[in-house]
C-alpha positions in Angstrom: 101.7 90.0 114.7 99.3 93.0 115.4 98.6 95.2 112.4 100.3 98.5 112.3 98.5 101.7 113.2 98.6 102.9 109.6 97.0 99.6 108.3 94.3 99.9 111.1 93.6 103.5 110.0 93.2 102.5 106.3 90.9 99.6 107.2 88.8 101.9 109.5 88.4 104.5 106.7 87.3 102.0 104.2 84.8 100.4 106.6 83.4 103.9 107.4 82.9 104.7 103.8 81.1 101.4 103.2 78.9 102.2 106.1 77.9 105.6 104.7 77.3 104.2 101.2 75.2 101.3 102.5 73.1 103.6 104.7 73.8 101.3 107.6 72.5 102.2 111.1 71.5 105.7 110.0 75.2 106.6 109.9 74.4 110.0 108.2 70.9 111.5 108.3 72.1 114.4 106.0 74.8 113.7 103.4 76.0 116.6 101.2 77.8 116.1 98.0 79.8 119.0 96.6 80.5 118.8 92.9 81.8 121.2 90.2 81.2 121.7 86.5 84.4 119.7 85.8 83.3 116.7 87.8 79.6 116.1 88.6 78.2 114.0 91.4 76.5 111.5 89.0 78.9 108.5 89.6 78.6 108.9 93.4 74.8 109.3 93.4 74.6 106.3 91.1 76.6 104.3 93.6 74.2 105.3 96.4 71.2 104.2 94.3 72.8 100.8 93.5 73.6 100.0 97.1 70.2 101.2 98.2 68.6 98.7 95.7 70.9 95.9 97.0 69.8 96.7 100.6 66.1 96.9 99.6 65.8 100.6 100.4 63.3 102.7 98.5 64.8 105.6 96.6 62.9 108.9 96.2 64.4 111.3 93.8 63.5 115.0 94.1 64.2 116.8 90.8 65.0 120.4 90.2 67.1 119.9 87.1 66.6 116.3 86.1 64.0 115.8 83.3 63.6 112.0 83.1 63.3 109.6 86.0 66.6 107.9 86.7 67.0 104.2 86.6 66.2 102.2 89.8 64.4 105.1 91.3 61.1 104.2 93.0 59.6 107.7 93.6 60.2 110.6 91.3 59.1 114.1 92.6 59.2 117.2 90.4 60.1 120.1 92.7 60.4 123.0 90.3 57.6 125.6 90.8 56.4 124.3 94.1 56.6 126.1 97.4 58.9 124.8 100.1 56.0 123.9 102.4 54.2 121.9 99.6 57.4 120.2 98.6 58.2 119.1 102.2 54.7 117.8 102.7 54.8 115.7 99.4 58.2 114.2 100.3 57.2 113.4 103.9 53.9 111.8 102.8 55.7 109.4 100.5 58.8 108.7 102.5 57.4 108.5 106.1 58.6 111.9 107.2 57.4 113.9 110.2 55.1 116.2 108.4 51.6 116.3 110.0 50.1 116.7 106.5 50.9 113.1 105.6 47.8 110.9 105.4 47.6 108.3 108.3 47.4 105.3 105.9 50.6 106.5 104.1 52.4 107.2 107.3 51.7 103.6 108.6 52.6 102.0 105.4 56.0 103.7 105.2 56.8 103.5 108.9 59.1 100.5 108.7 60.4 100.9 105.1 63.8 102.6 104.8 64.0 105.5 102.3 66.8 107.3 100.6 65.7 110.8 99.6 68.0 112.3 96.8 67.8 116.0 95.9 69.6 116.5 92.6 70.6 120.2 93.4 70.2 122.4 96.4 71.1 125.6 94.6 67.5 126.7 93.8 66.5 126.3 97.5 69.7 128.0 98.6 69.0 131.0 96.3 65.4 131.5 97.1 64.9 130.6 100.8 68.2 129.8 102.5 67.0 130.6 106.0 64.3 127.9 105.7 66.7 125.0 104.9 67.0 123.7 108.5 63.3 123.5 109.0 62.9 121.9 105.5 65.4 119.2 106.3 63.8 118.5 109.7 60.4 117.8 108.0 61.7 115.2 105.5 64.4 113.5 107.6 63.2 110.8 109.9 64.6 107.6 111.6 63.7 105.7 108.4 64.5 108.4 105.8 68.0 109.7 105.1 68.7 112.7 102.8 71.4 112.8 100.1 71.7 116.3 98.5 73.9 117.7 95.8 75.3 121.3 95.8 77.1 122.8 92.8 79.9 124.6 94.6 81.2 126.6 91.6 77.8 127.8 90.3 77.2 131.5 91.2 74.5 132.0 93.8 72.4 135.1 93.6 70.8 135.7 97.0 67.5 137.5 97.4 67.6 141.1 98.7 65.8 140.1 101.9 68.8 138.1 103.1 70.9 140.0 105.7 74.5 140.6 104.7 75.6 139.3 108.2 73.8 136.0 107.7 76.0 133.0 107.0 76.4 132.0 103.3 74.0 129.1 102.4 77.0 126.8 101.7 78.4 127.5 105.1 75.0 126.7 106.6 74.8 123.4 104.6 78.3 122.4 105.7 77.3 123.0 109.3 74.1 121.0 109.0 75.5 118.0 107.1 76.7 115.0 109.1 78.8 113.7 106.2 80.3 115.7 103.3 81.7 114.3 100.0 83.7 116.4 97.6 84.1 114.9 94.2 86.8 115.7 91.7 88.3 114.3 88.5 90.8 111.5 88.8 92.5 112.6 85.6 93.0 116.1 86.9 94.3 114.8 90.3 96.9 112.6 88.4 98.0 115.6 86.3 98.4 117.8 89.4 100.5 115.1 91.1 102.8 114.8 88.1 103.3 118.5 88.0 104.1 118.6 91.7 106.6 115.7 91.4 108.5 117.6 88.7 108.3 121.0 90.6 106.1 122.5 87.8 103.1 124.8 88.2 100.0 122.9 89.0 97.6 123.1 86.0 94.1 124.6 86.3 90.9 123.5 84.7 87.4 124.8 84.2 86.6 128.2 85.6 90.1 128.5 87.2 91.7 128.5 83.7 90.4 132.0 83.1 89.4 131.3 79.5 86.3 132.3 77.7 84.2 129.6 76.0 83.4 126.0 76.7 85.0 123.8 79.3 87.5 121.3 77.8 89.3 120.1 80.9 87.7 116.6 80.8 88.2 116.0 77.2 91.4 113.9 77.5 90.2 111.8 80.5 88.5 109.2 78.3 91.7 108.2 76.5 93.0 106.1 79.4 90.9 103.4 81.0 92.8 103.6 84.3 91.5 107.2 84.7 87.8 106.3 84.4 86.9 107.1 88.0 86.5 110.0 90.4 88.3 111.1 93.5 86.0 111.2 96.6 87.1 113.3 99.6 85.1 112.1 102.6 84.5 114.1 105.8 82.5 112.3 108.4 81.3 114.2 111.5 80.8 112.1 114.6 78.5 112.9 117.5 81.5 113.8 119.6 82.4 116.6 117.1 85.5 114.8 115.8 85.7 114.7 112.0 87.2 111.8 110.0 88.6 112.8 106.7 90.0 110.6 103.9 90.4 110.5 100.1 89.2 107.6 98.0 89.0 106.5 94.3 85.6 105.3 93.1 86.1 103.3 89.9 83.6 103.7 87.2 81.5 100.6 86.4 78.8 99.8 83.9 77.1 97.1 86.0 74.4 97.7 88.6 76.5 96.2 91.4 78.7 98.1 93.8 81.7 99.8 92.3 85.3 99.3 93.4 86.6 101.6 96.1 90.2 102.1 97.2 92.2 104.6 99.1 93.7 107.3 97.0 97.2 106.5 98.3 96.7 102.8 97.2 95.9 103.7 93.6 98.8 102.7 91.2 99.0 106.2 89.8 99.5 107.7 93.3 101.9 105.0 94.6 105.1 106.4 96.2 108.5 105.7 94.5 109.4 103.3 97.4 106.3 101.3 96.7 107.0 101.2 93.0 110.6 100.1 93.5 109.7 97.4 96.0 107.5 95.4 93.6 109.9 95.6 90.7 107.3 96.8 88.3 109.3 99.9 87.3 112.9 98.8 88.0 115.5 97.2 85.8 118.7 95.2 86.1 121.0 98.1 85.3 119.6 100.4 88.0 117.6 102.6 85.7 113.8 103.0 85.7 110.9 105.2 85.1 109.2 106.5 88.2 106.8 109.4 87.7 108.2 110.1 84.3 111.9 110.2 85.3 114.6 108.3 83.5 116.9 107.6 86.4 116.9 105.7 89.7 118.4 106.8 93.0 119.3 103.3 94.0 123.0 102.3 93.6 124.3 99.2 91.9 126.8 96.8 93.6 129.7 98.3 91.5 128.7 101.9 92.4 128.5 101.0 96.0 132.1 99.5 96.0 133.4 102.6 94.2 131.9 104.9 96.7 133.4 103.1 99.6 136.9 103.4 98.0 136.8 107.2 97.6 139.0 109.1 100.1 137.2 112.3 101.2 139.1 115.7 101.2 140.7 116.7 104.4 140.3 113.1 105.7 143.4 113.5 108.0 141.6 116.3 109.9 139.1 113.8 111.2 141.7 111.7 113.1 142.8 112.5 116.6 146.4 113.8 116.2 146.7 115.5 119.6 144.9 117.3 122.3 143.2 120.4 120.9 144.3 119.7 117.4 141.6 117.3 116.2 139.6 119.9 114.4 142.3 121.6 112.4 142.2 121.7 108.6 145.2 120.4 106.7 145.7 122.1 103.3 148.6 121.7 100.8 149.2 124.7 98.6 149.5 124.1 94.9 151.6 125.9 92.3 148.6 127.9 91.1 147.7 129.2 94.6 148.5 132.8 95.3 148.6 133.0 99.1 148.3 136.4 100.7 149.0 136.9 104.4 146.6 139.8 104.6 143.6 137.6 103.9 143.9 135.9 107.3 144.0 139.2 109.2 140.9 140.5 110.9 139.6 143.8 109.7 138.3 146.2 112.2 
């Protein structure tokens, strides 16, 4: 039997994410990761590095905020304090870019070696020279070098006075240039938001949206449950035709250097629908009661309840039978002793 359209779509989304993470066939020359103070892009960046090492791809890490060289990184470039032209020339010379300043011997040595260039944060470049970002990306991206950049979406960005107010915001420009966009969020917060929605409660807020002064404490309780040690990854892949493919995944946290587990968000046990929970019998019981999303009841009927429901005679049941032409829709009502019938109630008032 042919697989359903939904199963085909799920498999297609997983294969597309695997293709992006494995840097296969230059699926995305420019990949942008949007993170927040509540959930950083570290786990997803680590996943890219692990898969690059498995695929024998050299990793170049461009640091604006990272002090120490990350593990499994081949080239570590400190970018703070350098001009944009000097930084682009240094990256291109070591990663086989298109910069003419690259020495011929280095360009030939890196011509066939695949590279993954990682920029830990684009906020400094977006704040100082946002109009130069397209030309900067064009110099360091090549057929053998893909770019993975992180942008902190909730960090205030102070633009220089030379920027015209009618120019697009740097984040808007980055979203337009990127061929793949990943938005990461906390799995614990996503689960809490789903529980609140299932109980018709107000969705909780974390981080800057809480409106509190002081430190951020939203992620403090996430470590209490091992099943919540992961992040939610929202993928948006832009194809050459202009059509975008969007899907949400769960990236499980792992302490090994191998590839981490990836699953669709809808397949995660904490996001399973009540029908899926009741079908496997994990949450049900013999007396018809269960606990689905924190509730203490089940909407399924037992055999005794089903027989009792079939034996109930509905009110005005005689009005549903055909008792003559033009009289099948009349309502039969027997007055009781407590009824006080008034003839004026049926008269039309004009």
